[in-house]
C-alpha positions in Angstrom: 0.0 0.0 0.0 1.1 3.6 -0.6 1.8 6.0 2.2 0.0 9.3 2.2 2.6 12.2 1.8 3.1 14.1 5.1 1.9 17.3 3.5 -1.5 15.4 2.6 -2.0 14.1 6.1 -4.6 15.8 8.5 -5.1 15.4 12.2 -8.9 16.2 11.8 -11.1 13.3 13.1 -12.8 11.5 10.5 -10.3 12.3 7.8 -9.6 9.3 5.5 -6.0 8.7 4.5 -6.6 6.7 1.4 -3.6 4.9 0.1 -4.7 2.6 -2.8 -8.3 2.8 -3.8 -11.7 4.4 -3.2 -14.9 3.3 -4.5 -18.0 5.4 -4.2 -21.6 4.5 -5.2 -24.5 6.9 -5.4 -25.0 10.4 -6.5 -22.0 12.4 -7.6 -19.6 13.8 -5.0 -19.6 17.7 -4.9 -17.4 20.4 -3.7 -14.4 19.5 -1.4 -15.0 15.7 -1.9 -14.6 16.0 -5.5 -11.3 17.9 -5.0 -10.1 15.2 -2.6 -10.8 12.5 -5.2 -8.8 14.5 -7.8 -5.9 14.8 -5.4 -6.2 11.1 -4.7 -5.9 10.3 -8.3 -2.9 12.5 -8.6 -1.2 10.4 -6.0 -2.0 7.2 -7.8 -5.0 6.2 -6.0 -7.6 4.3 -8.0 -11.0 6.0 -7.9 -14.0 4.1 -8.9 -17.5 5.8 -8.9 -20.9 4.3 -9.8 -23.6 6.8 -10.5 -27.2 7.0 -11.4 -27.9 8.5 -14.9 -30.8 10.8 -15.8 -32.3 8.0 -17.9 -32.0 5.6 -15.0 -33.5 8.0 -12.5 -36.7 8.1 -14.7 -37.4 11.9 -13.8 -36.2 11.6 -10.2 -33.2 13.7 -11.1 -32.9 16.8 -13.2 -30.2 19.1 -14.6 -26.8 17.9 -15.7 -26.0 14.2 -16.1 -24.7 13.2 -12.6 -21.5 11.7 -14.0 -20.3 15.0 -15.5 -19.3 16.1 -11.9 -16.4 13.6 -12.4 -15.1 15.0 -15.7 -13.0 17.3 -13.4 -11.4 14.2 -11.9 -9.0 12.9 -14.6 -8.4 9.2 -14.2 -11.6 8.5 -12.1 -13.4 5.4 -13.4 -17.1 6.2 -13.7 -19.6 3.3 -14.0 -23.4 3.1 -14.2 -26.2 0.5 -14.2 -27.6 0.6 -17.8 -31.4 0.8 -18.0 -31.4 -2.2 -20.3 -29.9 -4.4 -17.7 -32.4 -3.6 -15.0 -35.0 -6.3 -14.1 -37.7 -3.6 -14.1 -38.1 -0.2 -15.7 -38.7 1.3 -12.3 -35.4 0.0 -10.8 -33.1 2.7 -9.6 -29.4 3.0 -8.7 -30.0 3.9 -5.0 -27.1 2.5 -3.1 -24.9 5.1 -1.3 -21.6 3.8 -0.1 -17.9 4.6 0.0 -15.1 2.1 0.4 -11.5 3.2 1.2 -8.5 0.6 0.8 -10.9 -2.2 1.5 -10.7 -1.1 5.2 -13.2 1.6 5.7 -16.8 1.5 4.6 -19.4 4.3 4.7 -23.0 3.2 4.1 -25.5 6.2 4.2 -29.0 7.2 3.2 -27.7 10.6 2.1 -27.5 11.6 -1.5 -24.5 13.8 -1.8 -26.5 16.7 -3.2 -27.4 20.1 -1.7 -30.7 18.7 -0.6 -29.2 15.5 0.9 -26.7 17.4 2.7 -28.5 20.5 4.0 -32.2 19.8 4.0 -32.9 16.1 4.8 -32.6 14.0 7.8 -30.2 11.3 6.9 -28.2 8.6 8.7 -25.0 6.7 8.0 -22.8 4.0 9.4 -19.0 4.1 9.2 -17.2 0.8 9.6 -13.5 0.6 10.1 -11.8 -2.8 9.8 -13.5 -6.3 9.6 -14.8 -8.1 6.6 -17.6 -5.6 5.6 -15.4 -3.0 3.7 -13.6 -5.6 1.5 -16.9 -7.5 1.0 -18.7 -4.3 -0.3 -15.8 -3.4 -2.6 -15.8 -7.1 -3.8 -19.6 -6.8 -4.6 -19.0 -3.7 -6.8 -16.2 -5.6 -8.6 -18.4 -8.5 -9.2 -21.2 -6.2 -10.6 -18.5 -4.8 -13.0 -17.1 -8.2 -14.0 -20.7 -9.7 -14.6 -21.6 -6.8 -16.9 -24.3 -5.5 -14.6 -22.3 -2.2 -14.4 -21.0 -0.5 -17.5 -18.1 2.0 -17.7 -19.1 5.5 -18.8 -15.6 7.0 -18.9 -12.2 7.0 -17.3 
């Protein structure tokens, strides 16, 4: 695993020092989190993001295509769940989770949008260690390998 350079380290509680990989599923990361992803890619970290698309959201999302938020993160791998591979037309990409280095897992009800962060009551669970982070990352890799998820860019 790669060490985080000393100038990237932080003493703030809750800061993740991502060494090798981060995977995120859900609505695109905005603001400082996106900047963190770009810096991580610059350090050689593999960043994998799974997003919902406007077509997949069937009207639940509006505005720009969610994946465009990651165009500013060169090297980020952006994936989606194609509508043609869903068991029902009403199926949605609704999972919100983040895995760092197969060691830290965040599972949350929050969409990382303005409403999700500032207006809604949300809850999340942060798991450090144990088998859950690696199992969640493996589940995403299996969805990729099986073709259930398709790469958009990166």
